[in-house]
C-alpha positions as CSV (number, residue, x, y, z in Angstrom):
1,M,-22.5,-36.7,11.6
2,Q,-23.0,-34.8,15.0
3,K,-26.5,-34.0,15.7
4,K,-25.7,-30.2,16.1
5,T,-24.3,-30.1,12.7
6,L,-27.2,-32.1,11.3
7,R,-29.6,-29.6,12.9
8,R,-27.8,-26.7,11.2
9,L,-28.1,-28.4,7.9
10,L,-31.6,-29.3,8.2
11,A,-32.3,-25.9,9.3
12,A,-30.8,-24.8,6.1
13,M,-33.0,-27.2,4.2
14,M,-36.2,-25.9,6.3
15,A,-35.4,-22.5,5.0
16,L,-35.4,-23.8,1.3
17,A,-38.8,-25.6,2.2
18,L,-40.1,-22.4,3.6
19,L,-39.2,-20.4,0.4
20,L,-41.1,-22.9,-1.5
21,G,-44.1,-22.6,0.8
22,S,-44.1,-26.3,1.7
23,I,-46.8,-28.0,3.7
24,P,-45.4,-29.9,6.7
25,A,-47.1,-33.2,7.2
26,F,-46.3,-33.0,10.9
27,A,-48.5,-30.1,11.6
28,A,-51.8,-31.8,11.0
29,G,-54.0,-31.8,14.0
30,E,-56.7,-29.6,15.6
31,E,-55.5,-26.5,13.9
32,D,-55.0,-26.6,10.2
33,W,-52.9,-23.5,10.0
34,M,-49.3,-23.2,11.1
35,N,-47.8,-19.8,11.1
36,I,-43.9,-19.4,11.0
37,L,-42.2,-15.9,11.3
38,L,-39.6,-15.6,8.6
39,L,-36.9,-12.7,9.7
40,G,-34.2,-11.2,7.5
41,C,-31.4,-9.2,9.0
42,D,-28.3,-7.6,7.6
43,S,-26.1,-10.1,9.3
44,Y,-26.1,-12.8,11.7
45,T,-23.8,-14.6,14.2
46,K,-24.6,-17.1,17.2
47,N,-23.9,-14.2,19.7
48,S,-25.0,-11.0,17.8
49,R,-28.2,-10.2,16.0
50,Q,-29.1,-7.0,14.3
51,R,-32.4,-5.2,13.3
52,T,-34.6,-7.2,11.0
53,D,-35.0,-5.5,7.5
54,S,-37.8,-8.1,6.7
55,M,-40.5,-9.8,8.7
56,I,-43.0,-12.2,7.0
57,I,-45.6,-14.4,8.4
58,L,-45.7,-17.5,6.3
59,S,-48.9,-19.3,7.0
60,L,-49.3,-22.9,5.9
61,N,-52.7,-24.9,5.7
62,T,-52.0,-28.5,6.0
63,R,-55.4,-29.7,5.1
64,T,-55.9,-27.4,1.9
65,N,-52.3,-26.8,1.0
66,R,-53.0,-23.2,0.9
67,V,-50.1,-20.8,1.3
68,K,-50.1,-17.2,2.4
69,M,-47.5,-14.5,3.1
70,T,-47.9,-11.3,5.2
71,S,-45.3,-8.7,5.4
72,L,-45.1,-6.8,8.8
73,M,-43.9,-3.0,8.5
74,R,-40.7,-2.5,10.1
75,D,-41.3,0.9,11.4
76,T,-44.4,-0.2,13.2
77,W,-44.5,1.5,16.7
78,I,-45.0,-1.3,19.0
79,T,-45.3,-2.1,22.8
80,V,-42.3,-4.1,24.0
81,P,-43.7,-7.3,25.7
82,G,-43.1,-7.0,29.6
83,H,-42.4,-3.2,29.6
84,T,-44.4,0.0,29.2
85,N,-42.2,1.8,26.5
86,H,-42.4,1.4,22.7
87,R,-40.0,0.6,20.0
88,K,-39.9,0.0,16.4
89,L,-40.7,-3.7,15.4
90,T,-37.5,-3.7,13.4
91,E,-35.5,-3.1,16.6
92,L,-37.0,-6.1,18.7
93,C,-34.7,-8.9,17.3
94,A,-31.5,-6.8,18.1
95,V,-32.8,-6.3,21.8
96,G,-34.3,-9.6,22.5
97,G,-33.9,-11.9,19.7
98,P,-36.6,-13.6,17.7
99,D,-38.6,-14.8,20.7
100,L,-39.2,-11.0,21.7
101,T,-40.3,-10.2,18.2
102,I,-42.8,-13.2,18.4
103,R,-44.2,-12.2,21.6
104,A,-44.7,-8.6,20.4
105,I,-46.5,-9.7,17.2
106,N,-48.6,-12.2,19.1
107,D,-49.7,-9.7,22.0
108,N,-50.4,-7.0,19.3
109,F,-51.8,-8.7,16.3
110,D,-53.7,-11.5,18.4
111,M,-51.5,-14.3,16.7
112,N,-50.3,-17.5,17.9
113,I,-46.8,-17.8,16.3
114,E,-44.3,-20.2,18.0
115,K,-41.9,-21.0,15.2
116,Y,-39.3,-18.8,13.4
117,A,-36.7,-18.9,10.9
118,L,-33.8,-16.2,10.9
119,I,-31.6,-15.7,7.8
120,S,-29.1,-13.1,7.1
121,L,-29.2,-11.0,3.7
122,E,-25.7,-12.5,3.1
123,G,-27.2,-16.0,2.9
124,I,-30.1,-14.9,0.5
125,A,-27.6,-13.3,-1.9
126,E,-25.4,-16.3,-2.0
127,V,-28.2,-18.7,-2.4
128,I,-29.6,-16.6,-5.4
129,D,-26.1,-16.8,-6.9
130,L,-26.0,-20.5,-6.6
131,L,-29.4,-20.9,-8.4
132,G,-27.8,-18.7,-11.2
133,G,-29.6,-15.4,-10.4
134,V,-33.4,-14.7,-10.6
135,E,-35.5,-12.9,-13.4
136,L,-37.6,-9.9,-12.3
137,D,-39.5,-7.0,-13.6
138,V,-37.4,-3.9,-12.9
139,T,-38.4,-0.2,-13.6
140,E,-35.7,2.3,-14.6
141,A,-36.1,4.2,-11.2
142,E,-35.6,0.7,-9.5
143,R,-32.6,-0.1,-11.5
144,K,-30.9,3.3,-10.6
145,A,-32.0,2.9,-6.9
146,L,-30.6,-0.7,-6.6
147,N,-27.2,0.2,-8.2
148,K,-26.8,2.9,-5.5
149,G,-27.8,0.4,-2.7
150,L,-25.4,-2.4,-3.8
151,F,-23.5,-4.3,-1.1
152,D,-20.8,-7.0,-1.5
153,L,-22.9,-9.7,0.3
154,S,-22.1,-12.5,-2.0
155,S,-18.5,-13.2,-3.2
156,L,-20.0,-15.0,-6.2
157,S,-21.8,-11.7,-7.4
158,G,-19.0,-8.9,-7.2
159,M,-20.3,-5.3,-7.3
160,E,-21.4,-5.3,-10.9
161,Q,-24.0,-2.7,-11.7
162,L,-27.3,-3.5,-13.4
163,E,-27.3,-2.1,-16.8
164,E,-30.8,-3.1,-18.0
165,S,-34.4,-2.4,-16.9
166,G,-37.7,-3.8,-18.3
167,E,-39.5,-7.2,-18.0
168,Q,-37.7,-10.2,-16.8
169,V,-34.2,-8.8,-16.3
170,H,-31.6,-11.2,-15.0
171,L,-30.1,-10.2,-11.6
172,N,-27.5,-11.8,-9.6
173,G,-27.4,-12.1,-5.8
174,N,-26.1,-8.8,-4.7
175,Q,-28.5,-7.1,-7.3
176,A,-31.6,-8.9,-6.2
177,T,-30.8,-8.3,-2.6
178,A,-30.5,-4.7,-3.3
179,F,-33.5,-4.6,-5.1
180,A,-35.5,-6.0,-2.2
181,R,-34.3,-3.3,0.0
182,I,-35.1,-0.2,-2.2
183,R,-37.7,2.1,-0.6
184,K,-36.5,5.6,-1.1
185,I,-38.0,6.0,-4.7
186,D,-41.4,5.1,-3.3
187,S,-42.1,3.8,0.2
188,D,-41.6,1.1,2.9
189,Y,-45.0,-0.4,1.9
190,V,-43.8,-1.2,-1.8
191,R,-40.3,-2.6,-0.6
192,T,-42.5,-5.3,1.3
193,E,-43.9,-6.3,-2.1
194,R,-40.5,-6.4,-3.5
195,Q,-39.3,-8.7,-0.7
196,R,-42.0,-11.1,-1.4
197,T,-41.5,-11.1,-5.1
198,V,-37.8,-12.0,-4.6
199,L,-38.5,-15.0,-2.2
200,V,-41.1,-16.2,-4.6
201,E,-38.8,-16.0,-7.6
202,M,-36.1,-17.7,-5.7
203,A,-38.6,-20.4,-5.0
204,R,-39.8,-20.7,-8.7
205,K,-36.1,-20.8,-9.9
206,L,-35.3,-23.6,-7.1
207,K,-38.4,-25.6,-8.2
208,A,-37.6,-25.4,-11.9
209,G,-33.9,-26.5,-11.7
210,A,-33.2,-28.2,-8.5
211,N,-31.0,-31.3,-8.4
212,P,-29.0,-33.0,-5.6
213,A,-25.8,-31.1,-6.4
214,T,-27.6,-27.6,-6.3
215,L,-29.4,-28.7,-3.1
216,L,-26.5,-29.8,-1.1
217,S,-24.4,-26.7,-2.2
218,I,-27.3,-24.3,-1.0
219,V,-27.8,-26.3,2.3
220,S,-24.1,-26.0,2.9
221,T,-24.1,-22.3,2.4
222,L,-27.2,-21.6,4.5
223,S,-26.1,-23.6,7.4
224,G,-24.1,-20.7,8.6
225,Y,-26.7,-18.0,8.1
226,V,-29.8,-19.6,9.5
227,E,-31.1,-19.9,12.9
228,T,-34.5,-21.7,13.9
229,N,-36.5,-23.1,16.7
230,L,-38.1,-25.9,14.7
231,S,-37.3,-29.4,16.0
232,L,-35.6,-32.1,13.9
233,P,-38.8,-34.0,13.1
234,E,-40.4,-30.6,11.9
235,L,-37.2,-29.6,9.9
236,L,-37.4,-33.2,8.2
237,A,-41.0,-33.0,7.5
238,L,-40.6,-29.4,6.0
239,A,-37.6,-30.3,3.8
240,Q,-39.2,-33.4,2.5
241,A,-42.2,-31.5,1.4
242,G,-40.4,-28.8,-0.2
243,L,-41.1,-28.8,-3.8
244,N,-45.0,-29.6,-3.9
245,V,-46.8,-26.1,-3.8
246,D,-48.3,-24.1,-6.5
247,L,-46.3,-20.8,-6.2
248,D,-48.8,-18.8,-8.4
249,G,-51.4,-19.5,-5.8
250,I,-49.6,-18.0,-2.9
251,E,-51.9,-15.2,-1.3
252,Q,-50.1,-12.0,0.1
253,F,-51.1,-9.4,2.6
254,R,-49.4,-6.6,4.7
255,V,-50.1,-5.1,8.1
256,P,-50.6,-2.4,9.1
257,A,-53.3,-2.4,6.1
258,D,-54.2,0.6,4.2
259,G,-56.5,3.0,6.0
260,T,-55.7,1.5,9.5
261,F,-52.7,3.7,10.6
262,K,-51.0,7.0,11.0
263,S,-47.4,7.5,10.0
264,G,-44.9,10.6,10.7
265,M,-42.7,12.1,13.5
266,F,-44.1,11.3,16.8
267,D,-41.7,12.5,19.7
268,G,-38.9,13.2,17.2
269,I,-39.0,9.5,15.9
270,W,-40.6,8.7,12.4
271,C,-42.8,5.7,12.8
272,I,-45.9,4.0,11.9
273,K,-48.9,3.8,14.6
274,P,-51.5,1.3,13.7
275,N,-54.9,0.8,15.0
276,F,-54.0,-2.7,16.5
277,E,-57.6,-3.8,16.9
278,K,-58.5,-3.4,13.2
279,N,-55.3,-4.9,12.1
280,A,-55.4,-8.0,14.3
281,R,-59.0,-8.5,12.9
282,L,-57.9,-8.1,9.3
283,L,-54.9,-10.3,9.6
284,N,-56.9,-13.0,11.3
285,E,-59.6,-12.9,8.5
286,F,-56.8,-12.9,5.9
287,I,-55.2,-16.1,7.3
288,Y,-58.1,-18.0,8.5
289,S,-61.0,-17.2,6.1
290,E,-62.3,-20.0,4.1
291,D,-63.9,-19.4,0.6
292,E,-66.9,-20.9,-0.9
293,E,-64.9,-22.8,-3.6
294,E,-62.9,-24.6,-0.7
295,A,-66.2,-25.3,1.4
296,A,-67.4,-26.9,-1.8
297,E,-64.3,-29.1,-2.2
298,E,-64.9,-30.6,1.3
299,A,-68.0,-32.3,0.2
300,P,-67.4,-33.9,-3.1
301,A,-70.1,-35.6,-4.9
302,E,-70.0,-39.4,-4.6
303,E,-69.1,-41.1,-7.8
304,P,-70.8,-44.3,-9.0
305,A,-69.5,-47.5,-7.5
306,E,-68.3,-48.8,-11.0
307,E,-66.6,-45.7,-11.9
308,A,-64.9,-45.6,-8.6
309,A,-63.7,-49.3,-9.0
310,A,-62.3,-48.4,-12.3
311,A,-60.5,-45.4,-11.2
312,E,-59.1,-47.6,-8.3
313,E,-57.8,-50.1,-10.7
314,I,-56.3,-47.7,-13.1
315,A,-54.6,-46.0,-10.0
316,G,-53.1,-49.4,-9.0
317,E,-51.5,-49.8,-12.5
318,E,-50.2,-46.3,-12.8
319,T,-49.1,-43.8,-10.3
320,A,-48.8,-40.3,-11.5
321,E,-45.6,-38.1,-10.8
322,P,-46.3,-35.8,-7.9
323,E,-46.0,-31.9,-8.6
324,G,-42.6,-30.9,-8.3
325,G,-41.6,-34.1,-10.2
326,A,-38.0,-35.2,-10.2
327,A,-36.9,-32.2,-8.1
328,S,-39.3,-33.3,-5.2
329,S,-37.8,-36.9,-5.3
330,E,-34.2,-35.4,-5.3
331,M,-35.1,-33.3,-2.1
332,A,-36.4,-36.6,-0.5
333,V,-33.0,-38.3,-1.4
334,V,-31.0,-35.4,0.3
335,V,-33.3,-35.8,3.5
336,D,-32.9,-39.4,3.6
337,E,-29.1,-39.2,3.5
338,A,-29.2,-36.7,6.3
339,I,-31.2,-39.2,8.3
340,G,-28.9,-41.9,7.5
341,D,-26.0,-39.7,8.7
342,A,-27.7,-39.0,11.9
343,E,-28.2,-42.6,12.7
C-alpha cells in the first residue's frame, strides 16, 4: 500500500479515535494535555474548503485519561492573524485553511493548539448510517426543525422525514446531521450542545458494536472526507487507543462563556464580540484545572507488602480484559494490518 493512501486511511482511523476521546500514548511528556481542533465543514475537497459549521477543541490528558470538549461559537468576531481586519471565526478556514483558524484561536484565547482534524458533514452522515444510526432525545420543535433542514448528505439515508419525537428516538445519518445544525428554534449556543451530543452518541454506538468489518467500512468511507496534520506515528497511536475511554466522563464547555460577550449588529454584521481576556482565562482554567480527587489519586496509600505480593501473584495468573473489551482488540488488529501493509 502506498504511504499516501495509508496516511489517509489512518487519518480516518484517527477521526474515529477522536470521536471516542482516545488517549494517545505518544503525547506523554512535559505537558500532560494535548489539544486537537476538530473542524466540521459542509463539504471538503483537497483544493477547496468551506466555512466551518462546527469547531471543537478536544483536550486529552495522557496522565489521567480525562477528556474535555470545548465548542467555539462560529459567529465570534475575531482578529485575523497578520491583519488588522476582523472576520467571523467560521470564515477563517475558507480563507486560510485550518492553519489560519488555529492561529486565530491560539492568539485570541491563549491556547497552544498544533494539531487538527477536518471532516465534512457528508462523512459524518455516512458514518452514522454505517453504525446503524444513533438514538437521541428529540423535542417536537427539534423534530420539525430538522425535517426542514434535511440535506441528502448520505446516500444510505435518503430524504426520509423524522416522524417521532421524545426520548431515545432513532435517527439516520441525514437526520442526525440535520439535528446537529438546528439553531433557529433556539440559538447557536444550544446548537453547539447538539453537535457535541451527536459526536458522543456516535462514539457510544461505535464502542458498543464495533467489529473489524464495521471499522474497515467506516475507515474506507472517512478516508475521502478527512484532512489532518497528525503524523503517521501519532495517527497509529490514536487509532490503537480508540476504544478505552469512559464516554460518560467527558467534560464540556463553550466559549465565549455566558456573561463574557456582546452579540448583535455591528457595522451591519451580526456577530459575537467576546471579552477575550476573560474567555482565555476561563478556557485555560477549564482545560488545565486539577480537582481535589485527582490530586488525592496521585498519592495513593502504600499497601502492606504481603497484600501487594498477593495482588501481584493474582495479576500474573489472570489478566483482566481492558475497558472497551473485544472492540478495543479489534481496533488494534486493524491498525496492525495497516502497519503490515506499510512495510
